[in-house]
N, CA, C and O of each residue as an XYZ file, in Angstrom:
1004
protein
N      75.059    111.618    113.874
C      77.023    112.330    114.119
C      77.593    113.188    113.454
O      77.986    112.567    112.467
N      77.812    113.936    113.379
C      78.336    115.224    112.135
C      79.306    115.275    112.139
O      80.033    114.665    112.921
N      79.717    116.140    111.126
C      81.703    115.999    110.457
C      81.867    116.976    110.073
O      81.198    117.656    109.295
N      83.220    117.248    110.821
C      83.236    118.568    110.350
C      85.080    118.128    110.214
O      85.900    117.803    111.073
N      85.215    118.377    108.206
C      86.705    117.918    107.940
C      87.131    119.426    107.935
O      86.255    120.184    107.518
N      88.659    120.173    108.433
C      89.597    120.927    108.305
C      90.947    120.830    107.866
O      91.860    120.409    108.576
N      91.123    121.389    106.187
C      91.917    120.847    105.853
C      93.644    121.528    106.001
O      93.913    122.708    106.224
N      94.250    120.837    105.879
C      96.124    121.836    106.894
C      97.160    122.201    105.664
O      98.360    122.361    105.886
N      96.485    122.339    104.106
C      97.675    122.716    103.031
C      96.342    123.483    102.141
O      95.220    123.621    102.629
N      96.760    123.967    100.654
C      95.845    124.822     99.803
C      95.265    123.717     99.191
O      94.039    123.624     99.134
N      96.526    122.262     98.396
C      95.910    121.296     97.108
C      94.239    121.034     98.365
O      93.221    121.445     97.808
N      94.031    120.564     99.537
C      93.040    119.100    100.140
C      91.858    120.645    100.333
O      90.633    120.533    100.275
N      92.802    122.367    100.626
C      91.368    122.920    100.646
C      90.388    123.096     99.236
O      89.184    122.899     99.076
N      91.537    123.588     98.227
C      90.202    123.290     97.200
C      89.778    122.596     96.989
O      88.651    122.709     96.506
N      90.576    120.884     97.265
C      89.117    119.792     96.821
C      88.194    119.661     97.875
O      87.125    119.157     97.529
N      88.302    119.986     99.117
C      86.848    120.257     99.610
C      86.174    121.346     99.076
O      84.987    121.326     99.401
N      86.492    122.317     98.357
C      85.955    123.489     98.195
C      84.636    123.348     96.725
O      83.571    123.890     96.431
N      85.758    122.030     96.019
C      85.102    121.639     94.934
C      84.304    121.015     95.368
O      83.150    121.174     94.972
N      84.614    120.053     96.361
C      83.534    118.776     96.585
C      82.293    119.464     97.296
O      81.422    118.756     97.802
N      82.246    120.327     97.319
C      81.119    121.200     98.456
C      79.923    121.373     97.106
O      78.822    120.833     97.004
N      80.672    122.412     96.078
C      80.308    123.356     94.982
C      79.763    122.066     94.281
O      78.677    122.421     93.822
N      79.945    120.862     93.991
C      79.532    119.672     93.184
C      78.566    119.473     93.802
O      77.679    119.752     92.996
N      78.088    119.168     94.722
C      77.771    118.698     95.506
C      76.618    119.563     95.550
O      75.783    118.821     95.032
N      76.101    120.473     95.778
C      75.515    121.963     95.920
C      74.552    121.627     93.837
O      73.340    121.530     93.647
N      75.440    121.564     92.965
C      75.823    121.682     91.334
C      74.193    120.470     91.524
O      72.992    120.587     91.284
N      75.193    119.275     92.139
C      74.241    118.365     91.797
C      73.007    118.243     91.651
O      72.232    118.048     90.715
N      72.937    118.437     93.080
C      71.963    118.462     94.010
C      70.608    119.631     93.579
O      69.464    119.339     93.927
N      70.822    120.659     92.974
C      69.706    121.342     92.552
C      69.608    121.431     91.380
O      68.573    121.966     90.983
N      70.931    120.812     90.009
C      70.668    120.178     88.572
C      69.672    119.630     88.782
O      68.760    120.221     88.204
N      69.112    118.222     89.676
C      68.126    117.680     89.504
C      66.950    117.785     89.882
O      66.015    117.002     89.714
N      66.989    119.010     90.534
C      65.314    119.571     91.363
C      64.767    119.723     89.839
O      65.440    119.639     88.812
N      63.435    119.958     89.951
C      63.248    121.036     88.635
C      62.158    121.703     88.561
O      61.147    121.488     87.893
N      62.658    123.316     89.972
C      62.152    124.402     89.616
C      63.352    125.445     89.124
O      64.520    125.288     89.479
N      62.909    126.538     88.255
C      63.845    127.232     87.696
C      64.530    127.868     88.862
O      65.760    127.895     88.911
N      64.067    128.187     89.444
C      65.342    128.439     90.838
C      66.296    127.733     91.004
O      67.400    128.197     91.287
N      66.137    126.887     90.909
C      66.916    125.407     91.508
C      67.996    125.389     90.210
O      69.185    125.363     90.526
N      67.687    125.400     88.874
C      68.420    125.197     87.762
C      69.462    126.725     87.871
O      70.462    126.923     87.181
N      68.758    127.911     89.188
C      69.701    129.104     88.585
C      70.955    128.689     89.954
O      72.132    128.956     90.193
N      70.316    128.233     90.318
C      71.086    127.898     92.034
C      72.253    127.137     91.324
O      73.413    127.531     91.447
N      71.824    125.699     90.346
C      72.823    124.603     90.362
C      73.527    125.943     88.659
O      74.678    126.380     88.667
N      73.183    126.058     88.265
C      74.573    127.202     86.996
C      75.197    129.014     87.948
O      75.706    129.931     87.302
N      75.005    129.064     89.196
C      75.550    129.186     90.124
C      76.645    129.009     90.630
O      77.501    129.864     90.855
N      76.701    127.394     90.932
C      77.789    126.561     91.409
C      78.217    126.037     90.517
O      79.034    125.140     90.722
N      77.866    126.359     89.258
C      78.878    125.727     87.953
C      79.696    126.628     87.466
O      80.658    126.288     86.777
N      79.222    128.884     87.976
C      79.870    129.815     87.762
C      81.180    129.810     89.032
O      82.302    130.313     89.108
N      80.453    129.077     89.794
C      82.066    128.988     91.588
C      83.020    127.994     91.283
O      84.182    128.207     91.629
N      82.617    126.501     90.448
C      82.943    125.539     90.433
C      84.138    126.138     89.483
O      85.316    126.025     89.822
N      83.658    126.927     88.000
C      84.956    127.222     86.673
C      85.702    128.550     87.287
O      86.594    128.972     86.551
N      85.443    129.480     88.828
C      86.296    130.153     89.436
C      87.556    129.053     90.153
O      88.696    129.320     89.773
N      87.457    128.125     90.924
C      88.004    127.388     91.637
C      88.755    126.395     91.148
O      89.541    125.756     91.848
N      88.607    126.235     90.168
C      89.427    124.596     89.046
C      89.881    125.544     87.881
O      90.134    125.043     86.785
N      89.985    126.797     88.065
C      90.350    127.373     86.986
C      92.398    127.353     86.765
O      93.139    127.625     85.820
N      92.701    126.736     88.643
C      94.340    126.838     88.056
C      94.791    125.571     87.620
O      94.396    124.415     87.771
N      95.731    126.118     87.038
C      96.534    125.165     85.574
C      96.435    123.658     85.863
O      95.940    122.767     85.172
N      97.267    123.588     87.527
C      97.509    122.518     88.027
C      96.477    121.631     88.402
O      96.699    120.430     88.561
N      95.458    122.098     88.542
C      94.430    121.312     89.201
C      94.500    119.261     89.220
O      94.585    118.393     90.089
N      94.372    119.321     87.279
C      94.052    118.094     86.977
C      95.489    117.518     86.977
O      95.464    116.311     87.220
N      96.646    117.974     86.793
C      98.028    117.365     87.321
C      98.312    116.724     88.275
O      98.984    115.710     88.461
N      97.595    117.570     89.054
C      98.140    117.387     90.639
C      96.691    116.113     90.976
O      96.894    115.263     91.843
N      95.800    116.119     90.482
C      94.715    114.898     90.613
C      95.196    113.707     90.500
O      94.999    112.726     91.217
N      95.964    113.848     89.389
C      96.402    112.465     88.464
C      97.646    112.381     89.117
O      98.102    111.307     88.724
N      98.306    112.796     89.742
C      99.760    112.233     89.770
C      99.151    112.113     91.309
O      99.146    110.895     91.490
N      98.715    112.641     92.328
C      98.245    111.599     93.373
C      96.777    110.251     93.283
O      96.443    109.664     94.312
N      96.224    110.021     92.204
C      96.279    108.967     91.705
C      96.977    107.690     91.217
O      96.736    106.486     91.300
N      97.747    108.297     90.783
C      99.357    107.340     90.433
C      99.591    106.941     91.990
O      99.251    105.880     92.514
N     100.107    107.799     92.474
C     101.282    107.978     93.384
C     100.340    107.421     94.772
O     100.849    107.609     95.877
N      98.948    106.726     94.700
C      97.644    105.731     95.531
C      97.838    104.562     94.734
O      98.242    103.571     95.341
N      97.654    104.469     93.605
C      98.198    103.013     92.937
C      98.473    102.434     93.159
O      98.000    101.362     93.534
N     100.472    103.224     92.947
C     101.550    102.681     93.210
C     102.099    101.864     95.067
O     102.834    100.917     95.348
N     101.420    102.673     95.784
C     100.734    102.541     97.664
C     100.400    101.080     97.896
O     100.958    100.174     98.515
N      98.831    101.215     96.876
C      98.241    100.254     96.970
C      98.772     98.592     96.562
O      98.610     97.528     97.159
N      99.457     98.929     95.291
C      99.792     97.819     94.413
C     100.622     97.098     95.429
O     100.461     95.889     95.594
N     101.698     97.931     96.272
C     102.198     96.652     97.747
C     101.447     96.691     98.157
O     101.968     97.204     99.147
N      99.961     96.597     98.559
C      99.320     95.369     99.642
C      99.271     94.175     98.529
O      99.988     93.204     98.773
N      98.910     94.164     97.970
C      98.816     92.833     96.813
C      99.863     91.500     97.722
O     101.015     91.444     98.153
N      98.690     90.593     97.674
C      99.049     89.050     98.727
C      99.131     89.477    100.256
O      99.454     88.741    101.188
N      98.823     90.634    100.314
C      98.909     90.638    101.891
C      97.648     90.201    102.776
O      96.659     90.930    102.697
N      97.588     89.049    103.634
C      96.774     88.727    103.887
C      95.732     88.731    105.180
O      95.075     87.993    105.914
N      96.127     90.336    104.863
C      95.179     90.928    106.271
C      94.252     92.260    104.793
O      93.249     92.969    104.875
N      94.867     92.110    104.089
C      93.932     92.934    102.709
C      93.185     92.144    101.994
O      93.456     91.113    101.377
N      92.139     92.775    102.148
C      90.468     91.668    100.967
C      91.439     92.190     99.712
O      91.485     93.384     99.416
N      92.067     91.362     99.137
C      92.194     91.787     97.246
C      91.054     92.060     96.365
O      91.177     92.938     95.511
N      89.862     91.347     96.487
C      88.408     92.139     95.725
C      88.360     93.287     96.545
O      88.344     94.042     95.573
N      88.328     93.966     97.383
C      88.696     95.279     98.000
C      89.392     96.507     96.995
O      89.073     97.545     96.415
N      90.838     95.413     97.274
C      92.095     96.595     96.283
C      91.828     96.152     95.078
O      92.346     96.897     94.246
N      91.323     95.381     94.661
C      91.129     95.147     92.963
C      89.789     95.937     92.570
O      89.509     96.399     91.464
N      89.107     95.973     93.626
C      88.040     96.908     93.185
C      88.911     98.724     92.972
O      89.133     99.189     91.854
N      89.246     99.416     94.196
C      89.946    100.558     94.666
C      90.468    100.743     93.137
O      90.028    101.676     92.466
N      91.414     99.831     92.607
C      92.621     99.597     92.275
C      91.712    100.202     90.863
O      92.241    100.950     90.041
N      90.453     99.792     90.770
C      89.988     99.440     89.238
C      89.469    101.156     89.070
O      89.513    101.860     88.061
N      89.189    101.349     89.863
C      88.445    102.804     90.261
C      89.953    103.796     89.852
O      90.093    104.561     88.898
N      90.602    103.574     90.562
C      91.880    104.732     90.119
C      91.968    104.607     88.661
O      91.933    105.569     87.894
N      92.072    103.499     88.349
C      92.458    103.514     86.861
C      91.655    104.302     85.815
O      91.994    105.105     84.947
N      89.825    103.516     86.409
C      89.529    104.103     85.380
C      88.982    105.749     85.320
O      88.102    106.108     84.538
N      89.435    106.356     85.958
C      89.549    107.749     86.712
C      90.428    108.852     85.839
O      90.239    109.894     85.211
N      91.844    107.680     86.314
C      92.656    108.395     85.422
C      92.311    108.743     84.524
O      92.059    109.931     84.322
N      92.151    107.610     83.477
C      91.715    107.656     81.769
C      90.583    108.802     81.845
O      90.433    109.810     81.154
N      90.075    108.456     82.583
C      89.059    109.971     82.359
C      89.550    111.635     82.334
O      89.126    112.512     81.582
N      90.448    111.739     83.269
C      91.798    112.904     83.170
C      92.264    112.768     82.372
O      92.644    113.810     81.837
N      92.544    111.713     81.794
C      93.734    112.020     80.484
C      92.839    112.518     79.702
O      93.101    113.400     78.885
N      92.050    112.170     79.814
C      90.770    112.436     77.933
C      90.255    113.285     78.179
O      89.113    113.354     77.725
N      90.846    114.648     79.186
C      90.168    115.486     79.187
C      91.013    116.941     78.450
O      91.854    117.423     79.209
N      90.866    117.652     77.085
C      91.872    118.312     76.764
C      91.705    119.619     76.856
O      90.540    120.001     76.958
N      92.683    120.540     76.848
C      92.561    121.968     76.963
C      92.429    122.721     78.485
O      91.443    122.137     78.934
N      92.620    123.146     78.949
C      91.835    124.308     80.315
C      90.876    123.663     80.637
O      90.150    123.372     79.686
N      90.439    123.173     81.967
C      89.548    122.786     82.453
C      88.274    124.380     82.662
O      88.444    125.524     83.084
N      87.126    123.667     82.137
C      85.840    124.749     81.897
C      85.705    125.565     81.058
O      84.807    126.404     81.123
N      87.014    125.474     79.568
C      87.245    125.806     78.543
C      85.869    126.049     77.993
O      85.363    127.039     77.467
N      85.542    125.183     78.194
C      83.928    125.147     76.826
C      82.875    125.614     77.700
O      81.708    125.654     77.310
N      83.309    126.054     79.143
C      82.189    127.669     79.972
C      82.311    128.854     79.249
O      81.588    129.849     79.194
N      83.565    128.507     78.600
C      84.601    130.619     79.179
C      84.708    130.681     77.625
O      85.493    131.513     77.173
N      83.844    129.711     76.547
C      83.691    129.443     75.161
C      82.600    130.000     74.661
O      82.648    130.700     73.649
N      81.391    129.729     75.374
C      80.240    130.035     75.232
C      79.918    131.411     75.840
O      80.304    131.769     76.953
N      79.309    132.011     75.151
C      79.402    133.449     74.830
C      78.405    134.395     75.748
O      78.647    135.448     76.337
N      77.270    133.668     75.652
C      75.747    133.487     76.387
C      76.177    132.975     77.674
O      75.890    133.991     78.306
N      76.722    132.052     78.706
C      76.497    131.466     79.680
C      77.700    132.584     79.899
O      77.566    132.813     81.101
N      78.997    133.567     79.365
C      79.951    133.917     80.253
C      79.471    135.629     80.291
O      80.104    136.532     80.840
N      77.821    135.788     79.336
C      77.366    136.821     79.759
C      76.642    136.911     81.080
O      76.869    137.798     81.903
N      75.783    135.972     81.234
C      75.021    135.601     82.508
C      76.512    135.953     83.660
O      76.831    137.083     84.032
N      77.227    134.661     84.039
C      78.282    134.610     84.817
C      79.142    136.423     85.164
O      79.686    136.731     86.225
N      79.028    137.188     84.113
C      79.358    138.404     84.088
C      78.627    139.004     85.403
O      79.202    139.379     86.424
N      77.025    139.014     85.120
C      76.372    140.109     86.063
C      75.872    139.661     87.131
O      75.408    140.461     87.945
N      75.842    137.774     87.469
C      76.348    137.558     88.594
C      76.666    137.938     89.732
O      76.269    137.789     90.888
N      77.769    138.662     88.983
C      78.849    139.391     90.422
C      77.863    140.860     89.887
O      78.520    141.674     89.240
N      76.836    141.104     90.050
C      75.989    142.741     90.294
C      75.174    141.815     91.299
O      75.159    140.585     91.348
N      74.666    142.516     91.895
C      73.612    142.490     93.040
C      72.325    142.491     92.109
O      72.212    143.349     91.233
N      71.140    141.298     92.359
C      70.027    141.693     91.285
C      70.677    141.567     90.463
O      69.673    141.268     89.815
N      72.075    141.425     89.193
C      72.038    141.721     87.993
C      71.289    140.739     87.223
O      71.006    141.161     86.102
N      70.930    139.705     87.442
C      70.394    138.845     86.761
C      69.163    139.098     86.387
O      69.008    138.280     85.480
N      68.500    139.496     86.452
C      67.274    140.611     86.376
C      66.020    140.327     85.014
O      66.146    140.922     83.943
N      65.305    139.728     85.170
C      65.042    139.241     83.638
C      65.019    140.959     82.854
O      65.188    141.058     81.639
N      64.885    141.686     83.367
C      65.045    143.090     82.108
C      66.356    143.416     81.957
O      66.541    144.276     81.096
N      67.631    142.886     82.685
C      68.437    142.545     82.509
C      68.997    141.881     81.165
O      69.574    142.413     80.218
N      68.709    140.804     81.345
C      68.868    139.291     80.829
C      67.978    138.277     80.225
O      68.012    137.050     80.324
N      67.024    139.201     79.458
C      65.387    138.514     78.280
C      65.734    136.714     78.202
O      65.139    135.663     78.436
N      67.220    137.216     77.671
C      68.185    135.225     77.234
C      67.608    134.270     78.087
O      66.798    133.395     77.781
N      68.237    134.589     79.496
C      68.297    133.980     80.328
C      66.696    133.525     81.297
O      66.311    132.570     81.971
N      66.136    134.897     80.838
C      64.922    134.835     82.037
C      64.268    133.920     80.939
O      64.028    132.797     81.383
N      63.951    134.082     79.756
C      63.324    133.095     78.677
C      63.864    131.413     78.768
O      62.968    130.594     78.971
N      65.547    130.791     78.598
C      65.541    129.832     79.449
C      65.242    129.102     80.632
O      64.953    127.909     80.726
N      65.344    129.945     81.504
C      64.599    129.270     83.250
C      62.534    129.645     82.578
O      61.410    129.240     82.872
N      62.881    130.186     82.035
C      60.716    129.277     81.525
C      60.823    127.787     80.392
O      59.939    127.015     80.019
N      62.391    127.840     80.071
C      61.782    126.335     79.178
C      61.208    125.693     80.218
O      60.984    126.124     81.349
N      60.867    124.057     79.500
C      60.563    122.868     79.719
C      61.447    122.350     81.146
O      62.497    122.992     81.113
N      61.440    121.361     82.501
C      62.176    121.065     83.596
C      63.163    120.174     82.116
O      64.326    119.927     82.437
N      62.896    119.871     81.117
C      63.861    118.392     80.190
C      65.121    119.233     79.882
O      66.308    118.974     80.077
N      64.428    120.477     79.262
C      65.798    121.564     78.708
C      67.017    122.129     79.035
O      68.066    122.485     78.497
N      66.247    122.055     80.603
C      67.015    123.388     80.847
C      67.961    121.583     81.944
O      69.101    121.509     82.402
N      66.988    120.663     81.958
C      68.516    119.762     82.784
C      69.167    119.217     81.574
O      70.073    118.385     81.612
N      68.775    119.610     80.739
C      69.628    118.433     79.333
C      71.178    119.864     78.847
O      72.320    119.414     78.755
N      70.982    121.155     78.647
C      71.083    121.776     78.747
C      72.522    122.251     79.913
O      73.490    122.824     79.412
N      72.504    121.913     81.584
C      72.747    121.309     82.576
C      73.763    120.804     82.143
O      74.840    121.385     82.010
N      73.370    118.926     81.705
C      74.361    118.407     81.847
C      75.369    118.225     81.383
O      76.401    117.772     81.879
N      74.910    118.918     79.376
C      75.774    119.221     78.896
C      77.063    119.945     79.262
O      78.244    119.654     79.069
N      76.464    120.984     79.853
C      77.449    121.884     80.429
C      78.734    121.562     81.301
O      79.911    121.921     81.276
N      77.603    120.322     82.449
C      78.590    119.433     83.838
C      79.294    118.055     83.150
O      80.043    117.173     83.570
N      78.780    118.295     82.136
C      79.452    116.702     82.157
C      80.749    117.101     81.936
O      81.328    117.024     83.020
N      81.690    117.588     80.860
C      83.298    117.336     80.803
C      83.537    117.653     82.485
O      84.348    116.849     82.944
N      83.166    118.363     83.228
C      83.886    119.057     84.426
C      83.327    117.503     85.304
O      83.751    117.503     86.459
N      82.626    116.455     85.014
C      82.231    115.373     85.764
C      84.327    114.355     85.796
O      85.205    114.113     86.625
N      84.265    114.305     85.442
C      85.834    113.394     85.228
C      86.313    114.359     86.804
O      86.179    113.990     87.971
N      86.739    115.324     86.410
C      87.841    116.258     87.639
C      86.419    116.050     88.807
O      86.940    114.943     88.947
N      85.680    116.047     89.364
C      84.590    115.826     90.303
C      84.569    114.099     90.942
O      84.057    113.804     92.021
N      85.120    113.283     90.174
C      84.969    111.827     89.903
C      86.329    111.889     90.593
O      86.393    111.257     91.648
N      87.341    112.481     90.229
C      88.949    112.884     90.365
C      89.141    112.942     92.043
O      89.750    112.240     92.850
N      87.969    114.625     92.174
C      88.448    115.132     93.356
C      87.748    114.273     94.998
O      87.871    114.503     96.201
N      87.052    113.287     94.206
C      85.638    112.226     95.146
C      86.802    111.278     95.644
O      87.414    111.338     96.711
N      86.908    110.632     94.886
C      88.245    109.256     94.732
C      89.554    109.867     95.738
O      89.809    109.293     96.797
N      90.277    110.983     95.325
C      90.936    111.470     96.141
C      90.842    111.414     98.160
O      91.512    110.861     99.032
N      89.862    112.145     98.146
C      89.445    112.722     99.172
C      88.490    111.854    100.029
O      87.769    112.459    100.823
N      88.414    110.659     99.967
C      88.374    109.401    100.559
C      89.031    108.207    100.498
O      88.851    107.088    100.978
N      90.236    108.980     99.435
C      91.329    108.005    100.275
C      92.034    108.233    101.688
O      92.490    107.662    102.679
N      91.740    109.807    100.919
C      92.653    110.696    102.287
C      92.018    110.636    103.792
O      92.683    110.480    104.817
N      90.784    110.772    103.730
C      89.603    110.187    104.597
C      89.402    108.779    105.497
O      88.901    108.326    106.526
N      90.234    108.421    104.225
C      89.931    106.118    104.919
C      92.123    106.251    105.399
O      92.767    105.705    106.295
N      92.335    106.729    104.845
C      93.719    106.944    105.601
C      93.960    107.522    107.039
O      95.106    107.397    107.471
N      92.952    108.190    107.904
C      93.079    108.653    109.517
C      93.373    107.749    110.394
O      93.074    106.582    110.140
N      94.072    108.103    111.715
C      93.437    107.091    112.602
C      92.940    107.594    113.444
O      93.530    108.509    114.017
N      91.436    107.122    113.918
C      90.801    107.938    114.828
C      90.591    107.353    116.216
O      90.329    106.183    116.495
N      90.765    108.447    117.076
C      91.039    108.422    118.385
C      89.661    109.461    119.331
O      89.075    110.513    119.075
N      89.616    108.455    120.483
C      88.249    109.375    121.405
C      88.513    110.489    122.038
O      89.474    110.058    122.676
N      88.396    111.885    122.460
C      88.650    112.590    122.836
C      87.359    113.638    123.618
O      86.177    113.772    123.301
N      88.154    114.273    124.739
C      87.421    114.635    125.263
C      87.943    116.257    125.595
O      89.121    116.347    125.940
N      87.123    117.579    125.511
C      87.473    119.001    125.238
C      87.134    118.743    126.860
O      86.564    117.724    127.249
N      87.351    119.282    127.300
C      87.180    120.133    128.987
C      87.137    121.571    129.372
O      88.089    122.297    129.657
N      85.526    121.934    129.318
C      85.064    122.985    128.729
C      85.104    123.633    127.787
O      85.515    124.793    127.834
N      84.791    123.200    126.950
C      84.711    123.286    125.639
C      86.278    123.306    124.903
O      86.281    123.613    123.711
N      87.489    123.022    125.489
C      88.320    123.629    124.944
C      89.709    122.146    124.684
O      89.810    121.415    125.669
N      90.377    121.895    123.817
C      90.973    120.907    123.351
C      92.011    121.283    122.411
O      91.824    121.815    121.316
N      93.531    120.843    123.123
C      94.892    120.717    122.205
C      95.925    119.661    122.651
O      96.509    119.372    123.696
N      95.869    119.092    121.012
C      97.256    118.400    121.210
C      98.649    118.396    120.588
O      98.728    118.356    119.360
N      99.272    118.418    121.009
C     100.624    118.747    120.208
C     100.318    117.308    119.207
O      99.674    116.283    119.433
N     101.334    117.917    117.678
C     101.391    116.517    116.689
C     101.867    116.109    116.908
O     101.570    114.920    116.793
N     103.928    116.556    117.823
C     104.597    115.732    118.038
C     105.504    114.874    116.584
O     106.054    113.805    116.316
N     105.193    116.127    116.008
C     105.814    115.268    114.657
C     105.251    114.425    113.075
O     105.461    114.287    111.870
N     104.586    114.129    113.985
C     103.545    113.457    113.297
C     102.865    114.663    112.049
O     103.009    115.880    112.161
N     102.161    114.013    110.955
C     102.017    114.869    109.762
C     100.649    114.825    109.469
O      99.898    113.871    109.667
N     100.315    116.128    108.890
C      97.931    115.787    108.501
C      98.238    116.767    107.719
O      99.153    117.567    107.522
N      96.892    116.390    107.203
C      97.200    117.308    105.399
C      95.188    117.644    106.124
O      94.526    118.663    105.930
N      94.811    116.540    106.815
C      92.624    116.939    107.309
C      92.795    116.198    108.052
O      93.421    115.147    108.190
N      91.561    117.423    109.089
C      91.708    116.781    110.116
C      89.501    116.819    110.001
O      88.567    117.454    109.511
N      89.709    116.054    110.554
C      88.235    115.311    111.054
C      87.725    115.649    112.291
O      88.473    115.642    113.269
N      86.423    115.980    112.401
C      86.524    116.023    113.608
C      84.609    115.659    113.993
O      83.752    116.516    113.775
N      84.411    114.835    114.334
C      83.128    113.620    114.454
C      81.978    114.318    116.018
O      82.385    114.122    117.163
N      81.618    114.519    115.952
C      80.757    114.630    117.628
C      79.155    114.601    116.990
O      78.845    114.920    115.842
N      78.246    114.129    118.061
C      76.989    113.762    118.874
C      75.589    115.159    118.232
O      75.185    116.040    118.991
N      75.099    115.014    116.758
C      75.186    115.826    116.167
C      73.196    116.735    117.267
O      72.463    117.637    116.861
N      73.136    116.227    118.068
C      72.558    116.773    119.641
C      73.573    117.814    119.954
O      73.296    118.991    120.186
N      74.541    117.399    119.946
C      75.400    119.210    121.156
C      75.093    119.878    119.924
O      74.875    119.667    118.731
N      75.207    121.043    121.029
C      74.731    122.610    120.220
C      75.971    123.307    120.276
O      76.069    124.485    120.622
N      76.732    122.719    120.001
C      77.288    123.756    119.833
C      78.893    123.059    118.561
O      78.949    121.830    118.516
N      80.079    123.887    117.623
C      80.680    123.213    116.920
C      81.534    123.617    116.682
O      81.651    124.770    117.098
N      82.944    122.956    115.748
C      84.338    123.417    116.648
C      84.821    124.568    115.564
O      84.322    124.793    114.461
N      85.638    125.052    116.027
C      86.953    126.211    115.592
C      87.520    125.770    115.971
O      87.695    125.444    117.145
N      88.394    125.476    114.421
C      89.844    124.805    114.487
C      90.744    125.912    113.984
O      90.578    126.727    113.077
N      92.038    125.655    115.076
C      93.263    126.215    114.144
C      94.483    125.170    115.083
O      94.617    124.764    116.237
N      95.483    125.032    113.257
C      96.222    123.693    113.859
C      97.834    124.492    112.883
O      97.997    125.354    112.020
N      98.413    123.873    113.417
C     100.193    124.137    112.294
C     100.626    122.548    112.451
O     100.030    121.501    112.705
N     102.184    122.992    112.119
C     102.479    121.379    112.036
C     103.190    120.871    113.511
O     103.706    119.761    113.641
N     103.124    121.755    114.442
C     103.514    121.395    116.118
C     102.043    120.725    116.767
O     101.981    119.592    117.245
N     100.482    122.019    116.639
C      99.579    121.335    117.675
C      98.170    121.819    116.898
O      98.005    122.440    115.848
N      97.151    121.219    117.951
C      95.899    121.192    117.120
C      95.521    121.786    117.961
O      95.563    121.416    119.134
N      94.807    123.442    117.333
C      93.739    123.783    118.877
C      92.147    123.567    118.971
O      91.631    124.323    118.148
N      91.468    123.048    119.451
C      89.982    123.229    119.305
C      89.113    123.500    120.449
O      88.946    122.785    121.437
N      88.321    125.185    120.047
C      87.820    125.583    120.837
C      86.044    125.131    120.634
O      85.410    125.178    119.580
N      85.663    124.807    121.656
C      83.681    124.654    120.009
C      83.018    125.571    120.768
O      83.550    125.905    121.826
N      81.923    126.075    120.445
C      81.307    127.355    120.701
C      79.925    126.882    120.249
O      79.711    126.009    119.408
N      78.993    127.611    120.951
C      77.863    127.303    120.960
C      77.205    128.717    119.720
O      77.895    129.725    119.867
N      76.270    128.873    118.817
C      75.559    130.058    118.389
C      74.957    130.340    119.184
O      74.296    129.434    119.691
N      74.807    131.912    119.834
C      74.399    132.469    120.872
C      72.794    133.438    120.210
O      71.981    134.019    120.929
N      72.760    133.346    118.874
C      70.962    133.608    118.122
C      71.455    134.949    117.961
O      72.570    135.150    117.479
N      70.636    135.956    118.363
C      70.430    137.099    117.580
C      72.276    137.567    118.206
O      72.979    138.204    117.423
N      72.679    137.289    119.188
C      74.065    137.646    118.942
C      75.029    136.554    118.729
O      74.699    135.427    118.361
N      77.101    137.205    119.150
C      77.392    136.642    117.641
C      78.262    134.921    119.277
O      78.494    134.975    120.484
N      78.338    134.254    118.642
C      79.294    132.610    118.967
C      79.624    132.850    120.285
O      80.245    133.840    120.672
N      79.113    131.729    121.148
C      80.076    131.810    122.399
C      80.475    130.615    122.479
O      80.288    129.582    121.836
N      81.239    131.012    123.653
C      82.681    129.534    123.992
C      81.203    128.851    124.937
O      80.346    129.378    125.646
N      81.484    127.427    124.488
C      80.779    126.864    124.954
C      81.261    125.929    126.044
O      82.094    125.123    125.631
N      80.976    125.833    127.239
C      81.113    125.595    128.322
C      81.154    124.438    129.242
O      81.554    124.239    130.389
N      80.368    123.482    127.941
C      80.553    121.735    128.049
C      81.559    121.481    128.016
O      82.322    122.225    127.402
N      82.179    120.007    128.826
C      82.671    118.902    128.117
C      82.148    117.760    126.882
O      81.309    116.860    126.867
N      83.030    118.268    125.974
C      82.596    117.976    124.742
C      83.419    116.524    124.213
O      84.641    116.421    124.109
N      82.456    115.500    123.928
C      82.980    114.122    123.752
C      83.348    114.261    121.491
O      82.630    114.836    120.674
N      84.545    113.562    121.252
C      84.115    113.630    120.106
C      85.094    112.629    119.511
O      85.944    112.130    120.248
N      85.018    112.255    118.023
C      86.175    111.458    117.869
C      87.368    112.396    116.847
O      87.077    113.282    116.043
N      88.285    112.050    117.069
C      89.323    113.153    116.179
C      90.380    112.163    115.437
O      90.986    111.205    115.917
N      90.412    112.676    114.158
C      91.199    112.127    113.216
C      92.139    112.650    112.179
O      91.823    113.260    111.158
N      93.016    112.415    112.473
C      94.324    112.548    111.584
C      94.451    111.973    109.739
O      94.649    110.830    109.329
N      94.358    112.564    109.373
C      94.100    111.676    107.570
C      95.640    112.630    106.863
O      95.669    113.860    106.902
N      96.713    111.858    106.309
C      97.490    112.291    106.055
C      97.669    110.649    104.682
O      97.179    109.554    104.959
N      98.387    110.898    103.429
C      98.583    109.952    102.280
C      99.749    109.568    102.890
O     100.462    108.708    102.374
């Protein structure tokens, strides 16, 4: 199965972008090759750009507190596993504590590092980090793998509280959804929201299906058109009847 997430507001859009960037950064940082660590550093710079919103930390803390209060009302509900409830509440508290401990602007330790910022500035130029442009960076990439990993870990560590916070918020959001099985006749599907509010749309379909969803939505309706890759040509409309699961997520 393959899932597609579609955000319906700017806050969720930012969290999904950061989730994607952190996943790439962590993957490449765990590898051993110099080019992998170069890719990890590029992802770090992108995280810095996306997370520069001054209210990101506040947004995460406010959402975690709101979820904590809502979950607390489920205590002694016989339909709810109290152990699972205790675990998620403990996770929320620990994550909020780590976020509270962050001081200053997110990523400021990167901005204060003149060497890293000199590399970041050159990454905006195609081929701008060649060895003749940045010999010091070329030297760093030639160091042993453990030295590079330790440096990357040092640069990433102050941002991991944000990573954990957004992971938890997105998990709670995804878990809040109600799923229905749908069929897109000849690749097209529309559903009126009829007053329902959603912050995130999830579409899950069999990975063997030779198509992907293109989604447009507003507060009134969801429109989905399944499209197939056209090889060297532009994508084309899929004329199959496509079965998929539709989940509307909202806190």
